[in-house]
MIVEXVO-970961 format. One record per residue: residue number from 1; residue in one letter; x, z, y of N, C-alpha, C in turn. Coordinates in steps of 0.05 Angstrom, whole numbers, always signed. Each point is the difference from the previous one (the first is absolute). Layout:
NUM;a;X;Z;Y;X;Z;Y;X;Z;Y
...
This chain:
1;e;-461;-110;-722;-11;+15;+22;+19;-2;+24
2;t;-11;-7;+23;+16;-3;+25;-3;+24;+17
3;k;+22;+11;+9;+0;+22;+19;+2;-10;+29
4;t;-16;+12;+17;+3;-7;+28;+12;+24;+15
5;l;+17;-6;+19;+13;+20;+15;-11;+1;+28
6;s;-4;+24;+10;-9;+3;+28;+23;-7;+19
7;n;-6;-5;+25;+21;-5;+20;+19;+24;+2
8;e;-11;+24;-3;+17;+24;+2;+20;+1;-23
9;s;-9;-6;-25;+18;+1;-22;+20;-22;+1
10;i;-7;-24;+10;+19;-22;+4;+21;+8;+20
11;a;-8;+11;+22;+19;+9;+21;+18;+22;-11
12;s;-11;+18;-15;+16;+21;-12;+21;-11;-19
13;k;-9;-19;-17;+19;-13;-18;+22;-15;+15
14;e;-8;-14;+21;+20;-15;+16;+20;+19;+13
15;n;-9;+23;+10;+17;+20;+12;+19;+13;-20
16;e;-8;+0;-26;+16;+12;-20;+22;-19;-11
17;e;-4;-26;+5;+19;-19;-11;+27;+5;+12
18;k;+20;-2;-17;+28;+4;+8;+17;-23;-10
19;n;+21;-6;+16;+19;-19;-11;+21;+14;-16
20;k;+20;-15;-10;+20;+11;-18;+17;+22;+13
21;s;+2;+0;+27;+16;+20;+13;-16;+27;+3
22;g;-25;+0;-7;-16;+24;+2;-15;+3;+26
23;r;+3;-20;+17;-14;+1;+26;-29;-7;-4
24;s;-17;+14;+15;-28;-7;-1;-7;-15;+26
25;y;-19;-18;-3;-8;-17;+23;-29;+3;+5
26;s;-7;+3;+26;-28;-1;+8;+0;-14;+27
27;k;-22;-13;+5;-2;-15;+25;+0;+18;+24
28;i;+15;-7;+20;+0;+15;+26;-23;-10;+16
29;t;-19;+18;+6;-25;-7;+13;+2;+3;+30
30;k;-19;-10;+14;-2;+2;+29;-1;+30;+8
31;e;-15;+16;-16;-3;+28;+6;+27;+15;-3
32;m;+16;-8;-20;+26;+11;-3;+18;-6;+25
33;v;-1;-25;+8;+16;-9;+23;-8;+15;+25
34;e;-26;+3;+4;-10;+15;+23;+8;+29;+0
35;e;+1;+12;-24;+8;+28;-2;+30;+3;+5
36;v;+16;-20;-10;+29;+0;+6;+4;+0;+30
37;w;-15;-18;+14;+3;-1;+29;-8;+26;+14
38;a;-23;+11;-8;-9;+25;+13;+20;+23;-5
39;t;+10;+2;-24;+19;+21;-6;+26;-5;+14
40;f;+8;-25;+2;+25;-7;+14;-1;+9;+29
41;i;-23;-6;+13;-3;+7;+28;+0;+31;+3
42;e;-14;+14;-18;-1;+29;+2;+27;+13;-5
43;n;+18;-12;-15;+25;+12;-9;+25;-14;+9
44;k;-2;-19;+19;+23;-17;+6;+23;+15;+13
45;d;-4;+25;+7;+22;+15;+13;+17;+15;-20
46;g;+0;-7;-25;+20;+11;-18;-10;+10;-27
47;s;-25;+4;-4;-9;+12;-25;-12;-21;-19
48;l;+9;-25;+3;-11;-22;-16;+4;+4;-30
49;l;+24;+8;-8;+4;+3;-29;-18;+21;-12
50;k;-5;+21;+15;-18;+21;-10;-29;-11;-2
51;a;-6;-21;+15;-28;-11;+0;-4;-19;-24
52;l;+20;-8;-14;-3;-19;-22;-20;+9;-21
53;p;+3;+25;-10;-19;+9;-20;-29;+1;+11
54;e;-3;+6;+26;-26;+1;+12;-13;-27;-1
55;i;+15;-21;+8;-11;-27;+0;-7;-8;-28
56;s;+19;+4;-18;-4;-7;-28;-25;+14;-12
57;g;-2;+26;+6;-22;+16;-10;-27;-9;+11
58;k;-1;-6;+26;-25;-8;+13;-9;-27;-10
59;t;+19;-18;-4;-8;-28;-5;+4;-10;-28
60;g;+16;+14;-16;+7;-9;-27;+22;-21;+1
61;m;+12;-4;+24;+22;-19;+2;+24;+11;-15
62;n;+13;-17;-15;+25;+7;-14;+20;+12;+20
63;m;+14;+21;-9;+19;+14;+18;+22;-19;+9
64;g;+10;-17;-18;+21;-18;+8;-9;-20;+21
65;s;-24;-10;-3;-12;-19;+20;-4;+14;+26
66;t;-9;+25;-1;-4;+16;+24;+27;+3;+15
67;f;+21;+6;-15;+27;+3;+13;+8;-27;+12
68;i;-3;-22;-14;+7;-26;+11;-15;-6;+26
69;y;-26;+4;+0;-16;-6;+24;+8;+18;+23
70;i;+4;+26;-4;+8;+18;+21;+27;-8;+11
71;n;+19;-5;-18;+27;-8;+8;+0;-26;+16
72;f;-16;-19;-9;-3;-26;+13;-11;+4;+28
73;l;-20;+17;+3;-11;+6;+27;+20;+13;+18
74;s;+14;+19;-11;+21;+14;+15;+21;-20;+11
75;n;+9;-18;-17;+19;-20;+8;-12;-19;+21
76;l;-25;-7;-2;-13;-17;+19;+1;+12;+28
77;i;-8;+25;+2;-1;+12;+27;+28;+7;+12
78;k;+20;+0;-18;+27;+5;+9;+15;-27;+5
79;g;-12;-22;-8;+13;-26;+3;+22;-5;-21
80;e;-1;+14;-22;+20;-2;-21;-9;-18;-22
81;p;+19;-14;-13;-8;-19;-22;-12;+14;-24
82;n;-16;-14;-14;-12;+8;-26;+10;-17;-22
83;t;+3;+12;-24;+7;-15;-23;-23;-2;-20
84;r;-19;+19;+3;-24;-1;-17;-21;-17;+13
85;t;-22;-5;-14;-21;-16;+11;-27;+13;-5
86;m;-20;-12;+11;-28;+8;-4;-17;-25;+2
87;k;-25;+3;-6;-18;-23;+3;+0;-9;+29
88;i;+0;-26;+5;+1;-10;+27;-24;+10;+17
89;g;-23;+2;-13;-24;+11;+14;+4;+29;+9
90;d;+14;+15;-17;+5;+28;+7;+20;+1;+23
91;l;+20;-17;-1;+20;-2;+22;-14;-7;+26
92;e;-17;-20;+0;-15;-8;+24;-17;+22;+10
93;y;-13;+15;-18;-16;+23;+8;+18;+21;+15
94;f;+23;+7;-12;+17;+19;+12;+11;-9;+27
95;m;+7;-25;+2;+10;-10;+26;-22;+0;+21
96;g;-24;-6;-8;-22;+2;+19;-5;+28;+9
97;k;+2;+19;-19;-4;+29;+7;+23;+10;+18
98;i;+24;-9;-6;+23;+7;+17;-5;-9;+29
99;k;-8;-25;+3;-5;-11;+27;-23;+15;+13
100;a;-22;+4;-14;-24;+13;+12;+4;+30;+5
101;d;+13;+14;-18;+2;+29;+2;+26;+10;+12
102;l;+21;-15;-3;+26;+9;+10;+11;-16;+23
103;g;-12;-23;+5;+7;-16;+24;+19;-23;-5
104;y;+3;-16;+21;+15;-25;-1;+30;+5;-7
105;e;+12;+20;+11;+28;+5;-6;+5;+5;-30
106;q;-17;+16;-12;+3;+6;-29;-6;-25;-16
107;f;-19;-17;+10;-6;-25;-14;+25;-18;+1
108;q;+14;+0;+22;+24;-16;+3;+22;+10;-20
109;q;+1;+26;-3;+19;+12;-20;-8;-10;-28
110;g;-26;-1;-5;-9;-10;-26;+8;-29;-5
111;l;-3;-16;+21;+9;-28;-3;+30;-2;-4
112;k;+15;+17;+14;+29;+1;-4;+7;+7;-29
113;s;-14;+20;-11;+4;+8;-27;-5;-23;-19
114;l;-23;-13;+4;-8;-22;-18;+20;-23;+2
115;k;+8;-8;+24;+19;-22;+4;+26;+6;-14
116;s;+9;+25;+2;+26;+7;-12;-2;+2;-31
117;s;-24;+3;-10;-4;+2;-29;-2;-27;-14
118;i;-8;-21;+15;-6;-26;-12;+24;-11;-15
119;p;+25;+0;+10;+22;-11;-15;+3;+14;-28
120;y;-2;+26;-1;+2;+14;-25;-22;-9;-19
121;w;-25;-1;+10;-22;-8;-17;+3;-29;-10
122;k;+9;-18;+17;+4;-28;-8;+21;-2;-22
123;n;+21;+17;+2;+22;-1;-19;-7;+13;-26
124;k;-15;+22;+1;-4;+17;-24;-26;-3;-14
125;l;-20;-11;+13;-27;-1;-12;-9;-28;-8
126;n;-15;-1;-21;-14;-25;-7;-26;+1;+15
127;g;-13;-22;+3;-26;-1;+13;+3;-6;+30
128;n;-22;+3;+14;+0;-9;+28;-4;+23;+20
129;f;+5;+25;-8;-3;+22;+18;+16;-3;+26
130;a;+25;-7;-3;+17;-4;+24;-11;-21;+18
131;d;-9;-22;-11;-12;-22;+16;-25;+9;+15
132;k;-17;+16;-14;-24;+10;+13;+7;+19;+23
133;v;+20;+17;-4;+9;+19;+21;+11;-16;+23
134;e;+16;-20;-6;+12;-17;+21;-22;-13;+17
135;q;-20;-11;-13;-23;-12;+14;-14;+21;+17
136;y;-4;+24;-10;-12;+21;+15;+16;+6;+25
137;c;+26;+2;-3;+18;+7;+23;-2;-23;+21
138;l;+1;-24;-9;-2;-23;+19;-26;+1;+15
139;k;-21;+5;-14;-27;+1;+13;-3;+23;+20
140;h;+14;+22;-4;-3;+24;+16;+23;+5;+19
141;s;+20;-17;+1;+22;+4;+18;-5;-11;+28
């Protein structure tokens, strides 16, 4: 007898999967990224850490991922380097929102942050994230 699983139960099982360190993984969706941005804008004057449970609760985004995304955004608008990463599409979304919603000066701070992060990423990460960010910076500088 073969059992079939609905999309909901498959997603639920995937969200419950954990690696040996006990961390759970779920895909970061476009809706999650949009909520991170909206909450970031609403709280960028200092109450961001208090907003983490709100974002996580509204979207189902893992609290650790929420922290990484908020911290990454904060560093972007301050022009400070990042050591963590995110999906390149999410980064491009955030940089586009920074330019559209916060203006050219803040966008330049974001590029400064990215450029200063590339050497760390090239040295510490496997994969091509640093190369993709470098290409993005060249295209938008």
